[in-house]
RODO-2510 file (C-alpha; in nm, 4 decimals, decimal comma):
residues 379
     n   res          X          Y          Z
     1     x    -0,0173     0,0214     0,0043
     2     x     0,1216     0,3247    -0,1064
     3     x     0,1164     0,6590     0,1729
     4     x     0,0969     1,0084     0,0958
     5     x     0,1815     1,1539     0,4063
     6     x     0,1548     1,5626     0,4519
     7     x     0,2955     1,6798     0,7665
     8     x     0,2527     1,9881     1,0508
     9     x     0,4664     2,2000     1,2292
    10     x     0,8442     2,2159     1,1503
    11     x     0,8422     1,9336     0,9204
    12     x     0,8444     1,6214     1,1358
    13     x     0,8253     1,5896     1,5247
    14     x     0,9037     1,3356     1,7428
    15     x     0,6150     1,1631     1,7093
    16     x     0,5211     1,1461     1,3429
    17     x     0,8813     1,0580     1,3113
    18     x     0,7475     0,7500     1,5558
    19     x     0,4477     0,6784     1,3220
    20     x     0,6912     0,6860     0,9469
    21     x     0,9421     0,4273     1,1171
    22     x     0,5955     0,1955     1,2161
    23     x     0,5118     0,2428     0,8483
    24     x     0,8416     0,1281     0,7320
    25     x     0,8909    -0,1362     0,8938
    26     x     0,5250    -0,2874     0,8141
    27     x     0,6766    -0,2294     0,4270
    28     x     0,4312     0,0675     0,3712
    29     x     0,5846     0,3040     0,0534
    30     x     0,5176     0,6333     0,2046
    31     x     0,6041     0,9489     0,0779
    32     x     0,6193     1,2968     0,3029
    33     x     0,5428     1,5810     0,2098
    34     x     0,6638     1,8551     0,3970
    35     x     0,6525     2,2048     0,3364
    36     x     0,8045     2,4848     0,5703
    37     x     1,0613     2,7544     0,6509
    38     x     1,3333     2,5062     0,8280
    39     x     1,4671     2,1877     0,7736
    40     x     1,3196     1,9059     0,8343
    41     x     1,5207     1,5554     0,9409
    42     x     1,7395     1,4482     0,7071
    43     x     1,7270     1,1130     0,8478
    44     x     1,4007     0,9997     0,7551
    45     x     1,4898     0,9012     0,4200
    46     x     1,7219     0,6504     0,5286
    47     x     1,3758     0,4611     0,6521
    48     x     1,3335     0,1961     0,4089
    49     x     1,0328     0,2201     0,1771
    50     x     0,9703     0,6223     0,2878
    51     x     1,0763     0,8680     0,0334
    52     x     1,0522     1,2855     0,1325
    53     x     0,9296     1,5625    -0,0898
    54     x     1,0368     1,9076     0,1254
    55     x     0,9633     2,2090    -0,0055
    56     x     1,1761     2,4960     0,1457
    57     x     0,9390     2,8256     0,2431
    58     x     1,2118     3,1376     0,1593
    59     x     1,0126     3,4222     0,1492
    60     x     0,7879     3,4983     0,3862
    61     x     0,7577     3,1419     0,4987
    62     x     0,5267     3,1779     0,7762
    63     x     0,2879     3,2960     0,5721
    64     x     0,2966     3,0776     0,2705
    65     x     0,3011     2,8192     0,5887
    66     x    -0,0524     2,9091     0,6922
    67     x    -0,2190     3,0274     0,3656
    68     x    -0,1324     2,6575     0,1786
    69     x    -0,3197     2,6731    -0,1201
    70     x    -0,0640     2,7480    -0,2853
    71     x     0,1013     2,4735    -0,2588
    72     x    -0,1512     2,2937    -0,4734
    73     x     0,0150     2,2567    -0,7744
    74     x     0,3066     2,0965    -0,6430
    75     x     0,0859     1,8718    -0,4448
    76     x    -0,1387     1,7936    -0,7239
    77     x     0,2023     1,6723    -0,8988
    78     x     0,2979     1,4600    -0,6465
    79     x    -0,0269     1,2497    -0,6550
    80     x     0,0147     1,2030    -0,9995
    81     x     0,3733     1,0828    -0,9525
    82     x     0,3078     0,8961    -0,6295
    83     x    -0,0217     0,7133    -0,7095
    84     x    -0,0814     0,6898    -0,3424
    85     x    -0,3479     0,4246    -0,2145
    86     x    -0,4342     0,7092     0,0695
    87     x    -0,3169     1,0316     0,1733
    88     x    -0,3016     1,0961     0,5339
    89     x    -0,3250     1,4164     0,6752
    90     x    -0,2746     1,6047     1,0331
    91     x    -0,3130     1,9832     1,0989
    92     x    -0,6607     2,0200     1,0312
    93     x    -0,6730     2,3993     0,8692
    94     x    -0,3391     2,3350     0,7245
    95     x    -0,2293     2,0294     0,5998
    96     x    -0,5652     1,8614     0,5363
    97     x    -0,7528     2,1833     0,4089
    98     x    -0,4443     2,1948     0,1303
    99     x    -0,5346     1,7959     0,0934
   100     x    -0,8942     1,8594     0,0570
   101     x    -0,8752     2,0679    -0,1897
   102     x    -0,6881     1,8171    -0,4586
   103     x    -1,0245     1,6176    -0,4551
   104     x    -0,8158     1,2933    -0,4384
   105     x    -1,0206     1,0311    -0,2336
   106     x    -0,9322     0,7593    -0,0078
   107     x    -0,8841     1,1080     0,2684
   108     x    -0,7795     1,0486     0,6225
   109     x    -0,7827     1,3641     0,8051
   110     x    -0,6055     1,3301     1,1474
   111     x    -0,6081     1,6728     1,3387
   112     x    -0,4294     1,7394     1,6395
   113     x    -0,6064     1,9167     1,8837
   114     x    -0,5499     2,2902     1,8986
   115     x    -0,6040     2,2896     1,5116
   116     x    -0,9397     2,1881     1,5680
   117     x    -1,0047     2,3782     1,9794
   118     x    -0,8430     2,6636     1,9561
   119     x    -0,7076     2,8202     1,6401
   120     x    -1,0006     2,8621     1,5189
   121     x    -1,1865     3,0631     1,7910
   122     x    -0,8917     3,3289     1,7101
   123     x    -0,9470     3,3404     1,3808
   124     x    -1,2568     3,2672     1,1769
   125     x    -1,0705     3,2022     0,7995
   126     x    -0,9136     2,9048     0,9504
   127     x    -1,2517     2,7993     1,0666
   128     x    -1,3434     2,7969     0,7197
   129     x    -1,0497     2,5950     0,6152
   130     x    -1,1644     2,3831     0,8578
   131     x    -1,4527     2,3025     0,7277
   132     x    -1,3299     2,2360     0,3026
   133     x    -1,1287     1,9547     0,5226
   134     x    -1,3684     1,7809     0,7160
   135     x    -1,5780     1,8012     0,3893
   136     x    -1,3471     1,6482     0,2160
   137     x    -1,2273     1,3744     0,4741
   138     x    -1,3809     1,0426     0,3872
   139     x    -1,2921     0,9229     0,7822
   140     x    -1,1149     1,1425     1,0482
   141     x    -0,8990     1,0119     1,3680
   142     x    -0,7998     1,2040     1,6081
   143     x    -0,6532     1,1153     1,9914
   144     x    -0,9148     1,2807     2,2523
   145     x    -1,3358     1,2153     2,2898
   146     x    -1,2868     1,6217     2,3501
   147     x    -1,1611     1,6469     2,0147
   148     x    -1,4035     1,3668     1,8524
   149     x    -1,6954     1,5919     2,0212
   150     x    -1,5743     1,9530     1,8525
   151     x    -1,5406     1,8069     1,5281
   152     x    -1,8607     1,6414     1,5086
   153     x    -2,0654     1,9327     1,7030
   154     x    -1,8821     2,2217     1,5172
   155     x    -1,8421     2,0610     1,1531
   156     x    -2,1382     1,8402     1,1616
   157     x    -1,9200     1,5292     1,1003
   158     x    -2,0577     1,1749     1,0778
   159     x    -2,0370     1,0118     1,3906
   160     x    -1,9861     0,6854     1,2389
   161     x    -1,7202     0,8180     1,0191
   162     x    -1,4648     0,9573     1,3120
   163     x    -1,2304     0,6927     1,5705
   164     x    -1,0616     0,7682     1,8709
   165     x    -0,6924     0,7111     1,8617
   166     x    -0,4376     0,7779     2,1028
   167     x    -0,0959     0,8157     1,9766
   168     x     0,0444     0,6070     2,2272
   169     x     0,3685     0,5403     2,3415
   170     x     0,6435     0,2524     2,4235
   171     x     0,4758     0,1743     2,7180
   172     x     0,7049    -0,1195     2,8297
   173     x     0,9891     0,0123     2,6882
   174     x     0,9527     0,3205     2,8782
   175     x     0,8566     0,1439     3,1980
   176     x     1,1513    -0,1128     3,2314
   177     x     1,4095     0,1829     3,2310
   178     x     1,4017     0,2600     3,5761
   179     x     1,5717     0,0562     3,8148
   180     x     1,9173     0,1005     3,5316
   181     x     1,8887     0,4859     3,5311
   182     x     1,7027     0,6368     3,8329
   183     x     1,9934     0,6491     4,0674
   184     x     2,2466     0,6887     3,8786
   185     x     2,0992     1,0409     3,7186
   186     x     2,0104     1,1612     4,0100
   187     x     2,3294     1,1360     4,1679
   188     x     2,5075     1,2656     3,8439
   189     x     2,2709     1,5736     3,8945
   190     x     2,3481     1,5676     4,2377
   191     x     1,9751     1,5128     4,3376
   192     x     1,9907     1,1986     4,5035
   193     x     1,7766     1,3052     4,8105
   194     x     1,5692     1,6029     4,6002
   195     x     1,1831     1,5984     4,5455
   196     x     1,1896     1,6369     4,0961
   197     x     0,9470     1,7754     3,8706
   198     x     0,9834     1,7372     3,5494
   199     x     0,8604     1,9739     3,3243
   200     x     0,9263     1,8846     2,8781
   201     x     0,6432     2,0983     2,7293
   202     x     0,7455     2,2739     2,4116
   203     x     0,8194     2,6396     2,4901
   204     x     0,4823     2,7578     2,2915
   205     x     0,1789     2,9461     2,4520
   206     x    -0,0584     2,7253     2,4252
   207     x     0,1610     2,5338     2,6829
   208     x     0,1236     2,7765     2,9560
   209     x     0,5031     2,7110     3,0234
   210     x     0,5297     3,1242     3,1842
   211     x     0,2083     2,9620     3,4178
   212     x     0,4682     2,6617     3,5341
   213     x     0,7568     2,9398     3,5699
   214     x     0,5614     3,1700     3,7995
   215     x     0,4400     2,8964     4,0240
   216     x     0,7577     2,7551     4,1007
   217     x     0,9310     3,0630     4,2264
   218     x     0,6556     3,0416     4,5283
   219     x     0,7812     2,6231     4,5135
   220     x     1,1436     2,7028     4,5592
   221     x     1,0812     2,9750     4,8161
   222     x     0,8893     2,7374     5,0233
   223     x     1,0753     2,4173     4,9248
   224     x     1,4433     2,4007     4,9064
   225     x     1,4393     2,0826     4,7838
   226     x     1,2416     2,1169     4,4561
   227     x     1,4571     2,0587     4,1672
   228     x     1,3301     2,0947     3,8311
   229     x     1,4093     1,9134     3,4979
   230     x     1,3164     2,1738     3,1995
   231     x     1,3503     2,0531     2,8910
   232     x     1,2910     2,1175     2,5598
   233     x     1,2610     2,4099     2,3387
   234     x     1,0523     2,6741     2,0814
   235     x     0,9559     3,0418     2,0009
   236     x     0,9467     3,0907     2,3596
   237     x     1,3072     2,9928     2,4925
   238     x     1,4717     3,2915     2,5345
   239     x     1,1981     3,4411     2,7593
   240     x     1,1626     3,1772     2,9986
   241     x     1,5477     3,1389     3,0198
   242     x     1,5675     3,4879     3,0976
   243     x     1,2904     3,4559     3,3776
   244     x     1,4962     3,1925     3,5252
   245     x     1,8147     3,3959     3,5548
   246     x     1,6037     3,7093     3,6623
   247     x     1,4477     3,5210     3,9485
   248     x     1,7042     3,3526     4,0792
   249     x     1,5671     3,0053     3,9426
   250     x     1,8658     2,8587     3,7766
   251     x     2,0133     2,6333     4,1116
   252     x     1,6818     2,4711     4,1046
   253     x     1,7115     2,3932     3,7514
   254     x     1,8443     2,1852     3,4737
   255     x     1,8095     2,3668     3,1163
   256     x     1,9915     2,1055     2,8827
   257     x     1,7447     2,2606     2,5817
   258     x     1,6306     1,9532     2,3358
   259     x     1,7816     1,6319     2,3697
   260     x     1,7027     1,2880     2,1708
   261     x     1,3953     1,0941     2,2859
   262     x     1,5937     0,7985     2,4227
   263     x     1,7563     1,0619     2,6728
   264     x     1,4323     1,2129     2,7764
   265     x     1,3115     0,8620     2,8463
   266     x     1,5903     0,8301     3,0951
   267     x     1,5617     1,1310     3,2775
   268     x     1,1828     1,1044     3,2861
   269     x     1,2361     0,8146     3,5706
   270     x     1,4886     1,0588     3,7020
   271     x     1,2118     1,2743     3,8175
   272     x     0,9140     1,1619     4,0945
   273     x     0,6856     1,4093     3,9547
   274     x     0,4908     1,5766     3,5801
   275     x     0,4145     1,8751     3,5795
   276     x     0,1232     1,9766     3,2685
   277     x     0,0208     2,3430     3,2813
   278     x    -0,1060     2,3174     2,9121
   279     x    -0,4236     2,5860     2,8374
   280     x    -0,5008     2,3465     2,4764
   281     x    -0,4384     1,9847     2,3944
   282     x    -0,5339     1,6562     2,2789
   283     x    -0,4156     1,3359     2,4215
   284     x    -0,0527     1,4701     2,5687
   285     x     0,2270     1,2391     2,4422
   286     x     0,4738     1,3597     2,6830
   287     x     0,1880     1,2785     2,9504
   288     x     0,1379     0,8631     2,8375
   289     x     0,5299     0,8982     2,8313
   290     x     0,5265     1,0400     3,1976
   291     x     0,2510     0,7832     3,3642
   292     x     0,4761     0,4948     3,1339
   293     x     0,7517     0,6058     3,3641
   294     x     0,5541     0,5882     3,6811
   295     x     0,5310     0,9512     3,7503
   296     x     0,2669     1,1128     3,9382
   297     x     0,1340     1,4278     3,8076
   298     x     0,0168     1,7228     3,8542
   299     x    -0,2112     1,8853     3,5227
   300     x    -0,4611     2,1832     3,4425
   301     x    -0,8181     2,1290     3,3522
   302     x    -0,7522     2,0722     3,0461
   303     x    -1,0740     1,8661     2,8702
   304     x    -0,8756     1,5769     2,6968
   305     x    -0,6478     1,5549     2,9231
   306     x    -0,8942     1,4927     3,2361
   307     x    -0,9751     1,1535     3,0232
   308     x    -0,6807     1,0348     3,1441
   309     x    -0,5959     1,1946     3,5062
   310     x    -0,8450     1,1498     3,7336
   311     x    -0,8518     1,4343     4,0229
   312     x    -0,7206     1,2076     4,4024
   313     x    -0,6800     0,9005     4,1623
   314     x    -0,4133     0,8968     3,9318
   315     x    -0,2867     1,2991     3,9981
   316     x    -0,3531     1,6269     4,0687
   317     x    -0,5729     1,8803     3,8572
   318     x    -0,5741     2,2403     3,9149
   319     x    -0,6948     2,5709     3,6985
   320     x    -0,5865     2,6457     3,3861
   321     x    -0,4110     2,9422     3,4117
   322     x    -0,3920     2,9628     3,7689
   323     x     0,0066     2,9740     3,8839
   324     x    -0,0888     2,9840     4,2662
   325     x    -0,3335     2,6893     4,2686
   326     x    -0,0198     2,4683     4,0231
   327     x     0,2191     2,5853     4,3356
   328     x    -0,0198     2,4510     4,5555
   329     x    -0,0113     2,1318     4,4034
   330     x     0,3505     2,0614     4,3220
   331     x     0,4013     2,1638     4,7175
   332     x     0,2009     1,9410     4,8267
   333     x     0,3021     1,6647     4,6255
   334     x     0,6749     1,7046     4,7544
   335     x     0,5203     1,6802     5,0694
   336     x     0,3562     1,3608     5,0534
   337     x     0,5979     1,1000     4,8183
   338     x     0,4358     0,8139     4,9011
   339     x     0,0949     0,9262     4,7341
   340     x     0,3098     1,0584     4,4381
   341     x     0,4560     0,7086     4,4301
   342     x     0,0800     0,5337     4,4755
   343     x    -0,0403     0,7802     4,1751
   344     x     0,2543     0,6318     3,9255
   345     x     0,1631     0,2920     3,9366
   346     x    -0,1765     0,3436     3,9247
   347     x    -0,0324     0,5784     3,5757
   348     x     0,1362     0,2630     3,4278
   349     x    -0,1716     0,0429     3,4606
   350     x    -0,3470     0,3504     3,2646
   351     x    -0,0923     0,3079     2,9985
   352     x    -0,0615    -0,0333     3,0104
   353     x    -0,4385    -0,0780     2,8990
   354     x    -0,5283     0,2151     2,6589
   355     x    -0,1810     0,3297     2,5313
   356     x     0,0210     0,0744     2,3875
   357     x     0,1406     0,2207     2,0685
   358     x     0,1523    -0,0693     1,9018
   359     x    -0,1731    -0,2045     1,9614
   360     x    -0,3188     0,1632     1,8492
   361     x    -0,0853     0,1674     1,5272
   362     x    -0,2822    -0,1349     1,4183
   363     x    -0,5890     0,0596     1,4529
   364     x    -0,4936     0,3311     1,1596
   365     x    -0,3580     0,0106     0,9633
   366     x    -0,7559    -0,0850     0,9780
   367     x    -0,8550     0,2742     0,8651
   368     x    -0,6412     0,2102     0,6260
   369     x    -0,7533    -0,1195     0,4746
   370     x    -1,0623    -0,0203     0,4997
   371     x    -1,0324     0,3142     0,3084
   372     x    -0,8739     0,1109     0,0438
   373     x    -1,1318    -0,1552     0,0015
   374     x    -1,4866    -0,0242     0,1287
   375     x    -1,7103     0,2261     0,0231
   376     x    -1,6899     0,4786     0,2650
   377     x    -1,4951     0,7753     0,0024
   378     x    -1,6859     1,0408    -0,0466
   379     x    -1,5860     1,0602    -0,4092
***
């Protein structure tokens, strides 16, 4: 089977790369069509069965990226040359909008969350782009019930043609790293007896990291034994690093920037508590990875996240944007590590039952075969 994969954001992210690696392992012929103003990873082209068509946007790249219809002739040419059996597209108002304009079927649309939940509320034009994408879609897959409900309600998409499939994680692969890495990494950092918090969301406004940093100014003043693994990067990294310096948080923070995924998994095991201060989300892969690492969690009350975390059962939930509530939850966790460990064991059981990547990828495969062999297409 031949899959044309139209990818969002800076070429390919870690989660999309994992997806493409799975397609390669399963023997699919996959063409990645990506257009952006930053270079995408060259290593993707080394995957067996994967070819990459990257279109650099050199002039007004951000504008060209947002208004994707100018890529339509190039994408139609790719379709003629590659002859895909299925187009699988990401971001609904961008990549899936463009795919919908081609008239190709079958089209599998996979919104990520904010492209449905947040962006159309801020920009009416994106709502119109989404409507075109969902009218063209033969099937839609989402990673959270909240996203599904919004697609059905806002865009009148048929409920029978939308499937919830969380991205999933390598649960057992992450879980087994705990014994060899936890003590050695904490010792390396000099944090053997400290309470360690993990923050590894992208450094973009939607993730509310400014709220987290404000909370930590309170936390470190009240508990000098709290430390933070502040991992990741993005457009707001300089502002966040300036805040850390100006508020004298640096002695409590380890800030390696972006790191390879395998190293991130090891650092997860050096932590006690995972925190997400996001304002909007789909099913967060970062959260699922932390749960697989047996971490307790403190999260904001984003509906998609509440599909995974129940207050007082496997974590703590605080209101979005409330830095003092967030600080209070982190401080309570730091003073009751036994409860945090109990949350962590519960979290591992949750992801084992619902977020296994291999099982969830097979669900994507089933959709491909349904679309190619069945009569679900709108053409």
